[in-house]
C-alpha positions in Angstrom: -61.7 -15.8 -10.1 -58.9 -18.4 -10.4 -59.4 -21.6 -12.3 -57.4 -24.2 -14.2 -58.4 -24.0 -17.8 -59.3 -27.2 -19.6 -60.8 -28.3 -22.9 -64.4 -29.7 -23.0 -64.3 -30.1 -26.8 -63.7 -33.4 -28.5 -60.2 -34.6 -28.8 -57.3 -34.2 -26.4 -56.7 -30.8 -24.8 -53.7 -28.9 -26.1 -50.6 -28.9 -23.9 -50.8 -25.1 -23.6 -54.3 -25.3 -22.2 -53.8 -28.3 -20.0 -51.6 -26.7 -17.4 -52.6 -23.1 -17.7 -53.6 -21.0 -14.7 -56.2 -18.2 -15.3 -55.6 -15.1 -13.2 -56.5 -11.5 -13.2 -53.8 -8.9 -13.2 -54.5 -8.0 -9.6 -54.3 -11.6 -8.5 -51.0 -12.1 -10.2 -49.7 -8.9 -8.6 -50.7 -10.1 -5.2 -49.2 -13.6 -5.7 -45.9 -12.0 -6.9 -45.7 -9.7 -3.9 -46.4 -12.6 -1.5 -43.6 -14.6 -3.2 -41.1 -11.7 -2.7 -42.2 -11.2 0.8 -41.2 -14.7 1.8 -38.3 -15.4 -0.6 -36.5 -12.1 -0.8 -36.7 -10.3 2.6 -35.0 -12.6 5.0 -32.3 -10.0 5.7 -34.8 -7.3 6.2 -36.8 -9.2 8.8 -33.6 -10.4 10.5 -32.4 -6.8 10.9 -35.8 -5.5 11.9 -36.4 -8.1 14.5 -32.8 -8.5 15.7 -33.3 -6.8 19.1 -36.8 -8.1 19.8 -37.5 -11.0 22.2 -38.2 -14.3 20.3 -41.6 -15.7 21.0 -42.9 -12.5 22.6 -46.4 -11.5 21.5 -45.3 -7.9 20.7 -42.5 -9.3 18.5 -45.0 -11.4 16.6 -47.4 -8.5 16.1 -44.5 -6.2 15.0 -43.3 -8.8 12.5 -46.8 -9.3 11.2 -47.3 -5.5 10.8 -44.1 -4.9 8.9 -44.7 -8.0 6.8 -48.1 -6.5 5.8 -46.4 -3.2 5.1 -43.8 -4.8 2.8 -46.5 -6.8 1.0 -48.7 -3.7 0.4 -45.6 -1.7 -0.6 -44.8 -4.0 -3.5 -48.4 -4.3 -4.6 -48.4 -0.5 -4.8 -45.0 -0.1 -6.5 -45.6 -2.7 -9.2 -49.3 -1.9 -9.6 -48.4 1.6 -10.7 -46.8 0.3 -13.9 -48.4 -3.1 -14.5 -51.5 -3.7 -16.6 -52.6 -6.5 -18.8 -49.9 -5.9 -21.5 -47.0 -5.0 -19.2 -47.3 -7.1 -16.1 -45.6 -10.2 -17.4 -42.6 -8.3 -18.8 -42.3 -6.2 -15.7 -42.6 -9.3 -13.4 -40.0 -11.2 -15.5 -37.5 -8.4 -15.1 -38.2 -8.0 -11.4 -37.9 -11.8 -10.8 -34.4 -11.9 -12.4 -33.3 -8.6 -10.8 -34.6 -9.8 -7.4 -32.8 -13.1 -7.6 -29.5 -11.4 -8.5 -30.0 -8.8 -5.8 -30.7 -11.4 -3.0 -27.7 -13.4 -4.1 -25.3 -10.5 -3.6 -27.0 -9.2 -0.5 -26.9 -12.6 1.2 -23.4 -13.5 -0.1 -21.5 -10.3 0.6 -23.8 -8.4 3.0 -24.3 -5.4 0.7 -27.1 -2.9 0.9 -28.7 -1.8 -2.3 -28.9 1.9 -1.7 -28.5 4.5 -4.5 -24.7 4.7 -4.0 -24.4 0.9 -4.5 -26.7 0.9 -7.5 -24.6 3.7 -9.1 -21.4 1.8 -8.4 -22.9 -1.3 -9.9 -24.1 0.5 -13.0 -20.6 1.9 -13.5 -18.9 -1.5 -13.2 -17.1 -2.4 -16.4 -17.5 -5.8 -18.0 -14.3 -7.2 -16.7 -15.3 -6.4 -13.1 -18.8 -7.7 -13.6 -17.6 -11.0 -15.0 -15.6 -11.7 -11.8 -18.8 -11.5 -9.8 -20.5 -14.3 -11.8 -20.3 -17.8 -10.5 -22.0 -21.2 -10.6 -23.6 -20.6 -7.2 -25.1 -17.4 -8.5 -26.4 -19.3 -11.6 -28.0 -21.9 -9.3 -29.6 -19.2 -7.1 -31.0 -17.3 -10.1 -32.3 -20.6 -11.6 -34.1 -21.5 -8.4 -35.5 -18.1 -7.5 -36.1 -16.7 -10.9 -36.1 -19.6 -13.4 -38.9 -21.6 -11.7 -41.1 -18.6 -11.1 -40.6 -17.5 -14.7 -41.7 -20.9 -15.8 -44.9 -20.5 -13.7 -45.4 -17.0 -15.0 -45.3 -18.3 -18.6 -48.2 -20.7 -17.8 -50.5 -17.9 -16.5 -53.3 -16.8 -18.7 -54.6 -13.3 -17.9 -58.4 -13.2 -17.8 -60.1 -10.2 -19.3 -63.7 -9.7 -18.2 -63.8 -5.9 -17.8 -64.0 -2.8 -19.9 -61.0 -0.5 -19.8 -63.1 1.9 -17.7 -63.9 -0.7 -15.1 -60.4 -2.1 -15.2 -59.1 1.4 -14.4 -61.5 1.8 -11.5 -60.5 -1.6 -10.1 -56.8 -0.8 -10.4 -57.3 2.5 -8.6 -59.2 0.7 -5.9 -56.4 -1.8 -5.5 -53.7 0.9 -5.3 -55.7 2.9 -2.8 -56.3 -0.3 -0.7 -52.6 -1.1 -0.8 -51.7 2.4 0.3 -54.3 2.3 3.1 -53.1 -1.1 4.2 -49.5 0.0 4.3 -50.4 3.1 6.4 -52.6 1.1 8.7 -49.9 -1.5 9.3 -47.3 1.2 10.1 -49.7 3.1 12.4 -50.4 -0.1 14.3 -46.8 -0.3 15.4 -45.8 3.3 14.8 -43.7 3.8 17.9 -41.3 0.8 17.5 -41.3 1.2 13.7 -40.4 4.9 13.8 -37.7 4.2 16.4 -36.3 1.4 14.2 -36.2 3.6 11.1 -34.8 6.6 13.0 -31.9 4.5 14.4 -31.4 2.2 11.5 -32.3 4.1 8.4 -30.2 1.8 6.2 -32.3 -1.3 6.7 -34.9 0.1 4.3 -32.4 -0.8 1.6 -32.9 -4.5 2.6 -36.6 -4.4 1.5 -36.4 -6.3 -1.8 -37.2 -5.6 -4.7 -38.3 -2.1 -3.5 -34.7 -1.3 -2.6 -33.2 -1.5 -6.0 -36.4 -0.1 -7.7 -36.1 3.0 -5.6 -32.4 3.3 -5.8 -32.3 2.8 -9.6 -35.0 5.5 -10.0 -33.0 7.8 -7.8 -29.7 7.3 -9.7 -31.5 7.8 -13.1 -33.2 11.0 -11.8 -29.9 12.4 -10.5 -28.0 11.6 -13.7 -30.7 13.2 -15.9 -30.6 16.2 -13.7 -26.8 16.4 -13.9 -26.8 15.9 -17.6 -29.2 18.8 -18.0 -26.6 21.3 -16.9 -22.8 21.6 -17.2 -20.4 21.2 -14.3 -20.0 24.3 -12.2 -16.5 25.8 -12.6 -14.2 25.5 -9.6 -11.6 28.0 -8.6 -11.9 30.5 -11.5 -9.4 32.6 -9.6 -6.8 29.8 -9.5 -3.3 31.0 -10.3 0.3 29.9 -9.7 2.1 31.2 -6.6 5.5 32.8 -6.4 7.4 29.5 -5.9 5.6 27.9 -8.8 6.3 30.9 -11.1 10.0 31.1 -10.1 10.7 27.4 -10.5 13.9 26.7 -12.4 13.5 23.0 -12.8 10.5 20.9 -13.8 8.4 19.5 -11.0 6.4 16.2 -11.1 4.0 15.2 -8.4 2.6 11.6 -8.9 -0.7 10.9 -7.1 -1.5 7.2 -6.9 -5.1 6.5 -6.1 -5.2 3.0 -4.6 -8.1 0.6 -4.8 -9.6 -1.3 -1.9 -6.5 -1.2 0.3 -7.5 -1.2 3.9 -5.4 0.2 6.7 -5.9 -2.9 8.9 -3.8 -5.0 6.6 -1.2 -2.4 5.7 2.3 -3.4 7.0 3.4 0.2 7.6 0.4 0.7 9.9 1.5 -2.1 12.2 -0.3 -5.1 10.7 1.1 -8.4 12.1 2.2 -9.4 8.6 4.7 -7.2 6.7 2.7 -6.6 3.6 4.8 -3.5 2.7 8.4 -4.8 2.9 9.9 -2.7 0.1 8.3 0.5 1.2 9.5 -0.2 4.8 13.1 0.0 3.5 12.7 3.6 2.4 13.7 5.9 5.3 12.5 9.1 3.7 9.0 7.7 3.2 6.3 9.3 5.3 3.5 6.9 6.3 0.4 8.4 7.8 -1.9 6.7 10.4 -5.1 5.2 9.1 -7.0 7.8 7.0 -10.7 8.3 7.1 -12.1 7.6 3.6 -14.8 9.7 1.9 -16.9 6.7 1.1 -17.0 2.9 1.0 -17.0 2.6 -2.8 -15.1 4.1 -5.7 -18.2 5.8 -7.2 -18.5 7.9 -4.0 -14.9 8.2 -2.8 -13.2 9.3 -6.0 -15.3 12.5 -6.7 -15.3 13.3 -3.0 -11.5 13.1 -2.7 -11.1 15.7 -5.4 -13.7 18.1 -4.0 -13.0 21.0 -1.6 -15.7 20.0 0.8 -15.0 16.3 1.1 -16.8 14.2 3.7 -17.0 16.8 6.4 -19.7 18.7 4.6 -20.8 16.0 2.1 -23.1 17.0 -0.6 -23.3 14.5 -3.4 -25.2 16.7 -5.9 -22.8 19.6 -5.4 -19.7 17.3 -5.7 -21.0 15.6 -8.9 -22.2 18.9 -10.4 -18.8 20.7 -10.0 -15.4 20.5 -11.5 -12.7 18.8 -9.5 -9.3 19.7 -8.1 -7.7 18.6 -11.4 -9.7 21.2 -13.3 -8.6 23.9 -10.8 -5.0 22.9 -11.0 -5.0 22.8 -14.8 -6.6 26.3 -14.8 -3.5 27.5 -12.8 -1.1 26.0 -15.4 -0.4 22.6 -13.9 -0.1 19.9 -16.7 -2.5 17.3 -15.5 -2.6 13.7 -16.8 -4.9 10.9 -15.6 -4.0 7.2 -16.3 -6.5 4.6 -15.4 -6.3 0.9 -14.7 -9.8 0.4 -13.5 -13.3 1.7 -14.4 -12.6 5.4 -15.2 -12.2 8.6 -13.2 -15.9 9.0 -12.4 -16.0 12.5 -13.9 -13.0 13.8 -12.0 -10.9 14.1 -15.1 -13.6 14.9 -17.7 -12.2 17.1 -20.4 -8.6 16.7 -19.3 -5.8 14.5 -20.8 -6.4 10.9 -19.8 -5.6 7.4 -21.0 -5.9 3.7 -19.9 -3.2 1.3 -19.1 -4.4 -1.2 -21.7 -3.8 1.5 -24.3 -0.1 1.3 -23.6 -0.1 -2.5 -24.3 2.8 -3.0 -21.9 4.5 -6.4 -22.7 3.7 -9.2 -20.2 1.4 -7.0 -18.1 -2.0 -7.5 -19.8 -4.1 -10.6 -20.5 -6.7 -9.1 -22.8 -9.1 -8.4 -20.0 -7.0 -6.8 -17.3 -3.6 -5.3 -16.8 -1.4 -5.5 -13.8 -0.7 -2.2 -12.0 2.9 -2.1 -13.2 1.5 -1.0 -16.5 0.8 2.4 -14.8 4.6 3.1 -14.7 5.8 1.1 -17.7 6.7 4.3 -19.6 7.6 6.4 -16.6 11.2 7.0 -17.6 10.0 8.3 -21.0 7.5 10.6 -19.3 10.1 12.0 -17.0 12.4 12.7 -19.9 9.7 14.5 -21.7 9.0 16.6 -18.5 12.7 17.4 -18.2 12.6 19.1 -21.6 10.0 21.5 -20.4 11.9 23.7 -18.0 10.0 25.2 -15.1 6.9 23.2 -15.9 4.7 21.7 -13.2 3.1 18.3 -13.7 0.5 16.2 -11.8 0.2 12.6 -12.9 -2.7 10.7 -11.4 -2.5 6.9 -11.5 -5.7 5.0 -10.7 -4.8 1.5 -9.6 -6.7 -1.8 -9.9 -5.1 -2.6 -6.6 -7.0 -5.0 -4.4 -10.3 -4.9 -6.2 -12.4 -7.9 -5.2 -13.5 -10.5 -5.2 -10.8 -11.9 -7.4 -7.8 -10.8 -5.3 -5.6 -13.6 -6.8 -5.9 -11.9 -10.2 -4.3 -8.7 -9.0 -0.7 -9.9 -8.7 1.8 -12.0 -10.6 2.6 -15.5 -9.4 5.9 -14.4 -7.9 4.0 -12.4 -5.2 1.9 -15.3 -3.9 3.9 -15.6 -0.7 1.0 -16.1 1.7 -0.5 -19.6 1.1 -2.9 -21.2 0.5 -4.5 -18.2 -1.3 -8.1 -18.2 -2.5 -8.0 -18.9 -6.3 -11.7 -18.5 -6.9 -14.0 -15.6 -7.9 -16.7 -16.8 -5.4 -15.3 -16.0 -2.0 -17.8 -18.3 -0.3 -15.9 -21.2 -1.7 -12.7 -20.3 0.2 -11.8 -20.2 3.9 -11.3 -16.9 5.6 -7.6 -17.7 5.8 -7.4 -18.3 2.0 -9.2 -15.0 1.3 -6.9 -13.0 3.6 -3.9 -14.6 2.1 -4.9 -13.6 -1.4 -5.8 -10.1 -0.3 -2.4 -9.7 1.4 -0.6 -11.0 -1.6 -2.3 -8.2 -3.7 -1.0 -5.7 -1.1 2.5 -7.1 -1.5 2.2 -6.3 -5.2 1.0 -2.8 -4.5 4.0 -2.3 -2.2 6.2 -3.4 -5.1 4.6 -1.1 -7.6 4.9 1.9 -5.3 8.5 1.1 -4.4 9.4 0.8 -8.0 7.7 4.1 -8.8 9.6 5.9 -6.0 12.8 4.3 -7.3 12.3 5.7 -10.7 11.3 9.1 -9.4 14.4 9.2 -7.1 16.7 8.2 -10.0 15.6 11.3 -12.0 15.5 13.7 -9.0 18.6 15.6 -10.2 16.8 16.5 -13.4 13.2 16.8 -12.2 11.9 17.6 -8.7 9.7 14.7 -7.9 7.2 13.6 -5.2 4.6 11.0 -4.6 1.4 10.7 -2.7 -0.5 7.4 -2.3 -3.9 7.0 -0.8 -6.5 4.3 -1.2 -10.1 5.2 -2.1 -11.8 2.9 0.4 -11.2 -0.3 2.4 -12.6 -3.8 2.3 -14.4 -6.4 4.5 -12.9 -9.9 4.4 -15.5 -11.8 6.3 -15.7 -9.9 9.5 -19.3 -10.0 10.8 -20.3 -11.9 7.7 -19.4 -9.0 5.4 -17.4 -9.2 2.3 -16.2 -6.6 -0.3 -17.3 -3.0 0.3 -20.1 -0.5 -0.3 -21.9 -0.7 3.1 -23.8 2.6 3.8 -21.3 5.0 5.3 -23.2 5.5 8.5 -23.0 1.8 9.5 -19.8 0.8 7.6 -17.2 -1.0 9.6 -13.7 0.5 10.0 -12.3 -2.1 7.6 -14.2 -0.3 4.8 -13.6 3.3 5.9 -9.9 3.4 7.1 -7.3 3.4 4.4 -3.5 3.8 4.1 -1.8 7.0 2.9 1.9 7.8 2.4 4.1 10.6 1.0 7.5 10.8 -0.5 9.4 13.8 -1.8 12.9 14.3 -3.3 15.1 16.8 -1.6 14.6 19.2 -4.5 10.9 19.0 -4.2 10.9 19.9 -0.5 13.3 22.7 -1.0 11.4 24.1 -3.9 8.1 24.0 -2.0 9.8 25.6 1.0 8.9 22.6 3.2 10.5 21.3 6.4 10.1 17.6 5.6 11.0 16.7 9.2 8.0 18.7 10.3 5.8 17.0 7.7 6.9 13.6 9.1 6.1 14.7 12.6 2.7 15.8 11.6 2.1 12.5 10.0 2.9 10.6 13.2 0.2 12.5 15.1 -3.0 10.5 15.4 -5.0 13.7 16.2 -6.5 15.4 14.5 -7.2 12.4 12.3 -6.2 12.6 8.6 -9.1 12.3 6.2 -9.6 12.2 2.4 -10.7 15.8 3.0 -7.0 16.8 3.5 -6.0 15.7 0.0 -7.5 18.6 -2.0 -5.9 21.3 0.0 -2.6 19.5 0.6 -2.2 19.1 -3.2 -2.9 22.8 -3.7 -0.3 23.7 -1.1 2.4 21.3 -2.5 1.9 22.6 -6.0 1.7 26.2 -4.9 -1.6 27.0 -6.5 -3.6 29.9 -5.0 -7.3 30.2 -5.0 -10.1 31.4 -2.7 -11.3 27.8 -2.3 -8.0 26.8 -0.6 -8.6 26.0 3.1 -5.1 26.1 4.8 -6.3 24.3 7.9 -6.8 21.2 5.7 -3.3 21.3 4.2 -1.3 18.6 6.0 1.9 20.6 5.4 0.5 24.1 6.2 2.5 24.6 9.4 5.7 23.0 7.9 6.8 25.9 5.7 10.4 26.8 6.4 10.4 29.6 8.9 6.8 29.1 9.9 5.8 28.9 13.5 5.3 25.2 14.5 
């Protein structure tokens, strides 16, 4: 029974008692679930009812049924962990979490599936700080602050023994379950069709989406922590060309960040965002490449796995060693250098460092370093490699690239050529033109970094055989269809998030040592079919470095049919 508590004793009632609302745990649970139903699920209802006729009776009945289902679902989920002593802390956390979630879902169009939650949990403090804004603070204050104030004024009544309370709770949970089932059965045919054709919209049901996704991520991580990574390529060994090498070889793999093919000058973008690279006649630029995922947390491990996206198995990929471990096993000297949020397990146990550890003058501001820091000591590294005759090196450089939303922080002032450029962390405060300008300026800087890297490699090619591969991990949405940033579930992700640029460059000595017909490699790169994917990277790298193993799939080596003397 609900009642406002008041004092009947002499004197004035205490402030605490004057405005207190007395509720049972079950009543508070129902009110909270009703609040979330109407305040946090606008995107879910918009997606679920998108193709239904407005005003039609069947649309109203369908909307009512799924509304009842969402309400019962949250009563059930929260009711499993909430009792007299835990319900207020649980609701407080969920109110804040739901307010933050709805802000990002509504602002950037993201879906809170397990992949997005994993990516969020792996975000470093510098990245997270760029996502904070006054608009977010206002949103959280309205949709979490005011409800928290109301929650603080609730007094939980206790009129039952623990045995009776337990029976009541079980009854409420069973009633919620039965109600959810009944609601679904009432509209089973259209609901099952909706879920079958649009599985991703379940990750718009809030707060159930991030509760489920968080639990899934934690369970997977605990499972993975319980066993070591499975070894990969135990039979890996150097091939004849690698063993007979007379001069050191260095292959630099640059993993780009959030560079999309649609804005890449070398791919025909209306703006020339890659002017320096376009001046290199020996450069091989591939058509748009299909990425493994739409976020770093997915793409990075997938890029370095033998199965890639074509036979995607997240548990298998995360539970196994990567290409880098296989190459190191064959004698390749592997080094990972990071300017972002880590290698996501790809380089675990191998030599690695961070750009900010180098403290390159003028390139770091205490929070972030510009990507030129990746190559600040490249000459010294090449000199060290030169002293190791016949050695084979793979240097992986993980860029900060075009990581959003703060594109303007990714490049020096000298590269702000497209104006006006968005100078805010909150993209909603900028026009689409300003956002694209800032994004394209960041691509101009990536072009500069890659061109400088190739220049340094070319200058030492008489002493060291050198080569470079660049490929971005995923793309980015810049306001198309109301979407920003990245991380949309792969099955429904737009091409702006899944198609990325890739290029290759090799010194004459590298090509000759690898026995490659570089003209053939260039011709293969110009062919749009079959399309190039992240899946090709693993096996192309093995081929270029001449590492043999049973996991090698020659059909996925981009240079497989370009060996000198091979049939074309």
